[in-house]
Backbone bond lengths (Angstrom), bond angles and torsions (degrees), N, CA, C in turn:
res aa  C-N    CA-C-N  psi(-1)  N-CA   C-N-CA  omega(-1)  CA-C   N-CA-C  phi
1 M - - - 1.447 - - 1.541 108.76 -
2 K 1.295 116.23 136.62 1.456 120.83 -178.93 1.506 112.69 -92.90
3 S 1.326 114.66 140.13 1.482 117.46 178.38 1.528 110.27 -68.27
4 S 1.343 117.20 -23.10 1.473 119.64 178.16 1.526 110.33 -64.45
5 S 1.351 116.46 -30.18 1.475 119.43 177.38 1.530 109.76 -64.41
6 L 1.308 117.19 -43.87 1.464 121.04 177.02 1.523 110.18 -62.30
7 S 1.315 116.55 -47.44 1.480 120.24 179.29 1.528 111.26 -57.32
8 K 1.333 115.86 -43.24 1.468 119.18 -178.75 1.534 109.58 -62.49
9 Q 1.329 117.67 -43.66 1.461 120.08 -178.59 1.516 110.64 -69.20
10 L 1.332 118.81 -36.12 1.459 120.44 177.05 1.522 111.19 -64.20
11 I 1.317 117.14 -39.21 1.460 121.03 179.54 1.545 108.90 -66.28
12 E 1.349 115.39 -42.97 1.483 119.83 178.08 1.537 111.33 -62.13
13 H 1.349 115.45 -43.29 1.455 120.56 178.75 1.544 109.56 -59.61
14 G 1.320 116.92 -47.01 1.469 120.28 -179.25 1.516 111.35 -62.04
15 A 1.321 117.13 -40.08 1.474 120.42 -179.77 1.520 111.03 -65.30
16 C 1.345 116.78 -40.81 1.451 120.45 177.60 1.530 111.08 -64.86
17 M 1.314 115.93 -45.16 1.479 119.79 -178.91 1.536 110.91 -63.40
18 A 1.321 116.86 -36.27 1.474 120.27 179.29 1.507 111.96 -62.64
19 L 1.343 116.85 -28.42 1.473 120.74 179.05 1.512 113.34 -68.02
20 L 1.341 115.98 -15.55 1.477 118.67 179.57 1.521 111.35 -64.30
21 Q 1.294 117.92 -23.40 1.475 119.96 175.66 1.513 111.22 -62.84
22 Q 1.350 116.94 -29.80 1.465 121.34 179.46 1.535 112.32 -70.58
23 I 1.339 116.39 -23.89 1.446 120.08 -178.71 1.541 111.81 -114.05
24 E 1.318 114.66 21.06 1.504 120.81 -177.32 1.513 111.20 -54.50
25 T 1.337 117.25 -45.01 1.470 119.57 -178.08 1.513 112.05 -57.85
26 H 1.336 116.41 -41.67 1.468 120.08 179.88 1.534 111.42 -68.51
27 I 1.332 117.21 -38.59 1.454 120.90 177.65 1.522 110.12 -62.92
28 L 1.337 116.43 -44.76 1.448 121.38 -179.43 1.549 111.62 -67.15
29 D 1.314 117.08 -40.52 1.457 121.08 178.51 1.527 110.95 -61.61
30 A 1.329 116.75 -42.42 1.470 120.70 177.92 1.509 110.35 -66.06
31 G 1.326 117.30 -39.37 1.479 120.98 177.31 1.526 112.13 -61.79
32 R 1.329 116.21 -40.18 1.471 120.81 176.44 1.520 111.15 -65.35
33 M 1.330 115.81 -39.73 1.478 120.01 179.20 1.534 109.48 -63.09
34 L 1.311 117.09 -44.11 1.466 120.42 179.04 1.520 111.88 -61.89
35 C 1.337 115.25 -44.25 1.474 118.97 177.78 1.510 110.89 -60.27
36 A 1.333 117.95 -45.45 1.469 121.73 -178.79 1.523 110.90 -61.86
37 V 1.309 117.25 -41.81 1.474 120.65 -179.32 1.514 110.24 -65.01
38 I 1.329 117.32 -44.02 1.466 120.62 -179.69 1.530 110.16 -69.28
39 E 1.318 118.27 -40.13 1.459 121.71 177.45 1.550 110.82 -59.74
40 A 1.342 115.61 -33.12 1.461 120.74 179.96 1.530 111.99 -80.61
41 G 1.319 117.61 -0.09 1.467 120.26 178.81 1.515 114.14 80.84
42 R 1.316 116.83 16.50 1.466 121.12 179.75 1.520 109.48 -93.37
43 K 1.328 116.57 178.21 1.463 120.70 -175.56 1.527 112.75 -114.46
44 V 1.349 113.39 163.03 1.462 122.65 179.04 1.532 107.09 -109.79
45 L 1.324 116.19 123.80 1.463 122.52 172.47 1.529 107.50 -107.60
46 I 1.326 116.71 140.85 1.479 120.45 -175.78 1.501 109.15 -137.26
47 C 1.321 116.95 138.47 1.458 120.65 176.48 1.511 112.22 -143.47
48 G 1.312 116.00 153.70 1.455 123.31 177.70 1.519 109.22 -175.04
49 N 1.301 117.52 169.35 1.468 123.22 -179.07 1.529 110.05 -115.46
50 G 1.338 116.54 145.95 1.461 120.51 175.73 1.521 111.26 61.51
51 G 1.351 116.20 -126.79 1.458 120.44 178.21 1.516 112.36 -60.48
52 S 1.304 117.29 -30.99 1.449 120.47 177.03 1.519 112.16 -71.35
53 A 1.331 116.45 -26.98 1.471 120.02 172.99 1.530 109.21 -65.81
54 A 1.332 115.77 -42.22 1.456 119.72 177.38 1.521 111.10 -63.19
55 D 1.329 117.02 -38.38 1.473 120.87 176.86 1.521 111.22 -64.13
56 A 1.349 116.08 -39.07 1.470 120.80 177.62 1.526 109.55 -59.60
57 Q 1.315 116.80 -47.19 1.466 121.17 178.54 1.517 111.60 -63.78
58 H 1.302 116.92 -40.60 1.466 120.84 179.48 1.515 110.87 -60.58
59 F 1.353 116.65 -46.93 1.437 118.73 -178.31 1.512 113.07 -67.55
60 A 1.331 116.49 -38.92 1.485 119.53 176.14 1.528 111.22 -60.50
61 A 1.340 116.03 -38.11 1.464 119.78 178.11 1.514 111.83 -66.21
62 E 1.347 117.77 -36.55 1.453 121.00 178.26 1.538 110.62 -63.94
63 L 1.324 116.97 -33.21 1.479 120.95 -178.27 1.507 112.47 -82.67
64 V 1.306 117.09 -44.58 1.482 120.87 -178.57 1.530 109.18 -72.92
65 G 1.324 117.16 -43.21 1.477 120.29 176.61 1.530 109.15 -80.34
66 R 1.277 114.62 -102.11 1.485 121.41 172.03 1.509 108.36 -163.56
67 F 1.325 115.16 160.87 1.456 119.56 175.99 1.512 107.15 -95.79
68 E 1.347 117.63 -88.28 1.455 119.51 -179.38 1.524 114.36 -117.76
69 K 1.304 116.33 -12.90 1.471 119.40 -178.87 1.521 110.29 -123.00
70 E 1.323 115.03 147.88 1.458 119.41 174.76 1.533 109.56 -69.65
71 R 1.323 114.74 131.92 1.467 120.71 -179.04 1.515 107.37 -164.64
72 I 1.313 116.18 175.35 1.461 119.37 177.47 1.537 109.34 -69.20
73 S 1.288 114.45 160.65 1.474 121.21 176.30 1.531 109.46 -74.30
74 F 1.325 116.08 140.51 1.460 121.15 178.73 1.537 109.35 -108.26
75 P 1.319 118.53 139.75 1.460 120.32 -178.20 1.537 111.88 -69.88
76 S 1.306 114.51 118.12 1.455 121.87 179.91 1.518 110.04 -150.71
77 I 1.327 115.72 137.53 1.450 121.24 -176.93 1.534 109.52 -132.94
78 A 1.349 115.98 122.17 1.444 120.32 170.86 1.525 107.73 -83.65
79 L 1.298 117.98 117.39 1.441 122.62 -175.70 1.541 112.06 -75.62
80 T 1.310 115.26 7.91 1.452 122.32 -176.75 1.513 113.65 -98.86
81 T 1.340 117.41 -1.79 1.479 118.67 -166.19 1.503 116.16 -102.46
82 N 1.315 118.79 -19.20 1.459 120.43 -176.54 1.510 109.67 -90.39
83 T 1.338 117.88 98.42 1.461 120.86 -174.39 1.522 111.30 -66.38
84 S 1.291 118.78 -30.43 1.473 120.29 176.80 1.522 111.56 -64.95
85 N 1.352 116.71 -44.31 1.472 120.10 174.58 1.520 111.00 -61.32
86 L 1.316 117.00 -50.36 1.444 122.16 -176.51 1.527 112.31 -58.32
87 T 1.314 115.91 -45.70 1.477 118.79 -177.36 1.524 112.46 -76.33
88 A 1.330 117.69 -36.06 1.463 118.96 178.51 1.526 110.41 -67.70
89 V 1.323 117.13 -48.31 1.455 119.45 179.89 1.535 109.88 -66.40
90 G 1.308 117.26 -41.99 1.443 120.27 178.96 1.522 112.04 -59.61
91 N 1.322 116.48 -41.23 1.464 122.46 179.58 1.528 111.45 -71.27
92 D 1.325 117.13 -44.96 1.464 121.32 -173.66 1.512 115.31 -83.22
93 Y 1.334 115.99 -32.25 1.492 120.03 -173.97 1.537 112.68 -120.18
94 G 1.329 117.14 -21.12 1.466 120.75 -176.64 1.527 110.14 109.49
95 F 1.333 116.14 150.35 1.441 120.58 -174.86 1.525 112.71 -63.39
96 D 1.318 118.36 -24.77 1.448 120.59 178.15 1.515 113.27 -63.04
97 H 1.335 117.51 -16.00 1.474 121.74 -176.07 1.531 114.34 -107.19
98 V 1.345 117.32 4.68 1.475 118.57 -173.68 1.519 113.57 -62.27
99 F 1.305 118.10 -27.73 1.488 120.17 179.16 1.507 112.04 -98.40
100 S 1.322 118.47 -36.48 1.476 119.65 -177.28 1.533 110.90 -65.44
101 R 1.326 118.53 -34.95 1.470 120.14 176.88 1.522 110.69 -65.88
102 Q 1.319 117.18 -36.44 1.452 119.24 178.42 1.540 111.07 -72.08
103 V 1.322 117.52 -37.83 1.466 121.16 173.98 1.516 109.72 -58.15
104 E 1.324 116.36 -44.21 1.457 121.57 179.73 1.529 111.63 -60.19
105 G 1.350 115.42 -41.35 1.470 119.49 -176.47 1.503 114.77 -84.04
106 L 1.310 118.03 -29.32 1.484 121.45 -174.47 1.504 114.38 -107.54
107 G 1.311 118.06 -23.99 1.460 121.15 -175.72 1.483 114.81 -81.52
108 Q 1.331 116.13 152.32 1.468 123.54 175.95 1.508 109.30 -137.82
109 P 1.310 117.58 153.31 1.479 119.58 178.55 1.542 109.72 -52.78
110 G 1.311 115.08 137.52 1.474 121.04 -179.26 1.504 113.75 94.80
111 D 1.329 117.81 -14.42 1.476 120.71 172.91 1.528 108.92 -71.19
112 V 1.312 116.37 177.99 1.462 120.72 174.26 1.511 109.32 -133.05
113 L 1.311 117.16 139.75 1.458 124.07 173.89 1.510 108.85 -110.50
114 I 1.321 116.51 128.19 1.452 120.76 170.66 1.547 106.77 -105.74
115 G 1.316 115.93 118.19 1.456 122.03 176.18 1.518 108.45 -103.08
116 I 1.332 116.86 120.50 1.474 121.59 -177.57 1.505 109.04 -105.79
117 S 1.331 117.04 124.26 1.467 122.49 179.68 1.530 109.02 -152.12
118 T 1.331 116.47 117.22 1.480 117.85 -178.77 1.522 111.37 -69.27
119 S 1.329 118.74 -26.51 1.443 122.20 178.53 1.545 111.98 -88.15
120 G 1.339 114.88 -28.00 1.467 119.53 -172.79 1.527 112.52 79.34
121 N 1.321 116.50 8.97 1.452 120.10 -173.87 1.539 113.79 -125.51
122 S 1.310 118.92 12.82 1.467 121.61 -177.30 1.529 109.91 -68.24
123 P 1.357 118.15 116.28 1.452 120.59 -176.74 1.532 114.41 -58.00
124 N 1.334 117.39 -36.86 1.453 118.22 -178.45 1.526 112.10 -72.76
125 I 1.331 117.70 -29.40 1.469 121.09 176.25 1.534 108.40 -72.60
126 L 1.323 116.56 -41.87 1.474 120.78 178.00 1.513 110.98 -58.83
127 K 1.318 117.94 -46.52 1.467 121.13 179.96 1.527 111.21 -63.61
128 A 1.339 117.23 -38.45 1.474 121.24 178.06 1.535 109.27 -63.80
129 V 1.310 118.10 -43.62 1.458 121.66 179.05 1.544 110.39 -62.37
130 Q 1.318 116.21 -44.85 1.450 120.13 -178.89 1.540 110.85 -64.85
131 K 1.327 118.13 -39.47 1.461 121.33 176.81 1.531 109.70 -63.88
132 A 1.358 116.52 -45.44 1.452 120.65 -178.91 1.528 110.78 -60.77
133 T 1.306 116.28 -43.41 1.470 120.13 -179.54 1.510 111.04 -59.58
134 G 1.343 115.47 -43.61 1.464 120.20 179.57 1.516 113.98 -65.85
135 M 1.328 116.06 -19.39 1.468 121.97 -178.60 1.547 112.67 -98.15
136 G 1.331 117.68 1.28 1.458 119.56 -178.04 1.511 112.87 78.26
137 I 1.322 116.93 26.24 1.463 123.05 177.36 1.519 107.69 -98.24
138 H 1.329 117.46 132.09 1.461 122.80 176.83 1.537 109.20 -64.10
139 T 1.333 116.90 149.72 1.470 119.40 -177.98 1.513 111.34 -132.52
140 I 1.311 114.90 136.92 1.461 123.80 174.04 1.521 107.06 -125.25
141 G 1.338 116.54 130.92 1.453 121.23 172.37 1.507 108.77 -103.76
142 L 1.314 116.97 121.18 1.461 121.85 172.28 1.524 104.36 -102.55
143 L 1.337 115.28 103.29 1.457 122.55 -161.80 1.526 111.87 -126.21
144 G 1.322 115.82 175.85 1.453 121.18 176.51 1.505 110.06 -135.35
145 R 1.323 114.61 -179.16 1.479 124.01 178.65 1.522 110.00 56.42
146 N 1.339 118.13 -115.57 1.484 119.56 179.95 1.526 111.93 -108.12
147 G 1.353 117.52 11.51 1.451 121.42 178.22 1.525 113.21 91.44
148 G 1.341 116.59 -17.38 1.449 121.63 176.67 1.538 114.15 54.79
149 V 1.304 114.88 -152.54 1.489 120.42 -176.83 1.506 112.69 -77.16
150 I 1.345 116.80 -15.48 1.456 119.83 -177.67 1.511 112.52 -79.34
151 A 1.330 118.34 -35.20 1.478 122.14 -174.32 1.537 113.45 -52.02
152 P 1.345 119.01 -48.03 1.452 116.59 -179.24 1.543 115.23 -73.21
153 E 1.324 116.53 -8.04 1.464 120.92 -177.16 1.541 113.74 -92.34
154 V 1.339 117.17 -13.72 1.469 120.03 -175.29 1.504 111.93 -100.38
155 N 1.339 116.36 159.48 1.473 121.50 174.21 1.522 110.94 -66.57
156 C 1.311 116.08 -36.13 1.488 120.32 -177.70 1.511 108.76 -142.56
157 A 1.330 115.64 112.69 1.468 121.96 178.07 1.528 109.82 -97.07
158 V 1.306 116.77 121.22 1.463 122.83 174.97 1.516 105.32 -111.62
159 T 1.333 115.42 99.70 1.451 122.16 -172.24 1.516 110.54 -111.45
160 V 1.331 115.79 118.07 1.446 121.77 176.56 1.533 106.48 -82.24
161 P 1.352 117.99 113.35 1.465 121.63 -172.38 1.544 112.57 -81.52
162 W 1.322 115.50 69.16 1.465 121.08 -179.67 1.530 107.32 -138.11
163 Q 1.304 117.75 160.44 1.469 121.27 -176.65 1.518 112.93 -99.53
164 R 1.303 117.97 -33.98 1.466 120.97 -174.10 1.537 111.01 -82.01
165 T 1.328 115.18 125.61 1.466 121.75 -174.26 1.508 112.92 -57.09
166 A 1.337 117.09 -44.21 1.485 119.89 -178.10 1.513 111.77 -58.05
167 R 1.340 117.39 -43.29 1.465 119.85 -179.44 1.522 110.66 -68.56
168 I 1.334 117.33 -39.03 1.474 120.52 178.04 1.531 109.75 -60.50
169 Q 1.322 116.86 -44.49 1.476 120.73 -179.47 1.521 110.50 -64.36
170 E 1.316 117.82 -37.23 1.486 119.48 178.50 1.528 109.55 -65.54
171 A 1.321 116.63 -38.30 1.465 119.11 176.99 1.513 110.77 -68.96
172 H 1.324 117.42 -38.05 1.460 121.25 179.44 1.522 111.41 -60.36
173 I 1.321 117.42 -45.19 1.467 117.49 -178.61 1.531 110.73 -67.48
174 F 1.322 117.36 -33.33 1.486 120.07 174.69 1.524 109.67 -61.75
175 I 1.341 117.06 -45.89 1.451 121.00 -179.29 1.546 110.74 -64.00
176 L 1.320 117.41 -41.76 1.457 121.01 177.78 1.527 110.28 -61.45
177 H 1.322 117.15 -42.19 1.476 119.03 176.93 1.515 111.39 -65.37
178 F 1.340 117.27 -36.70 1.461 120.02 176.48 1.516 110.00 -61.31
179 W 1.347 116.36 -46.96 1.467 120.15 179.03 1.524 111.42 -60.62
180 A 1.324 117.21 -39.14 1.470 120.16 178.12 1.533 110.25 -61.68
181 S 1.309 116.89 -39.88 1.476 120.04 177.93 1.526 111.31 -67.47
182 C 1.341 117.44 -35.83 1.463 121.49 176.85 1.534 109.79 -64.59
183 I 1.309 116.02 -44.09 1.457 120.71 -179.44 1.518 110.85 -64.52
184 D 1.333 117.60 -42.66 1.458 121.28 174.80 1.524 110.41 -55.83
185 A 1.352 115.96 -45.76 1.451 120.65 -176.02 1.520 112.78 -68.54
186 C 1.332 116.91 -44.49 1.460 119.02 -174.93 1.527 110.14 -69.97
187 R 1.300 118.45 -32.70 1.479 120.82 177.64 1.528 111.66 -77.31
188 L 1.302 116.70 -21.97 1.478 118.63 -179.22 1.522 111.52 -95.02
189 G 1.328 116.68 -1.96 1.464 120.13 175.42 1.493 115.96 80.86
190 D 1.372 118.82 11.47 1.456 118.20 -177.76 1.519 111.01 -113.96
191 A 1.349 118.54 25.39 1.447 121.58 175.53 1.527 107.88 -122.00
192 S 1.320 114.94 152.65 1.476 118.30 177.72 1.491 111.23 -86.61
């Protein structure tokens, strides 16, 4: 393995992360939305596929457990974790409905759904967003590339403008950690 390969990927990673300054307003708006939902005693639902499913679980764990500060547990559910739900709904209704059925059963008006999709075109994320919207649930798209078909469907689209999936996912986990720090701060009273 060549060290130049590592250097090239580090440079690409840095360039992708630097682009987050261009979408700072969207990142901050979504962070405020998450704080408001949690302050109101509502819950956070999160879904994604593959690596984005892992990110959904990671973020839910930061909220239910803790991020960096001791605080109460916040209601958050990764819709990616219940294999019985996923396989039953996938078998009976089709994979495109594995998240929207859970949103229908678990979501309530005033909650928030974060749909994570590096392409912005995942049919099951789109259906979950559309179901949430119809139920009065706030929606955030954590997306990549140009935001795809999901971006215009959500209340707040946070789109990492990069093409390579690995770099988009690295930016997504950074954004999720930033939101976790915002939530810690707003609930602890030391954020504006």
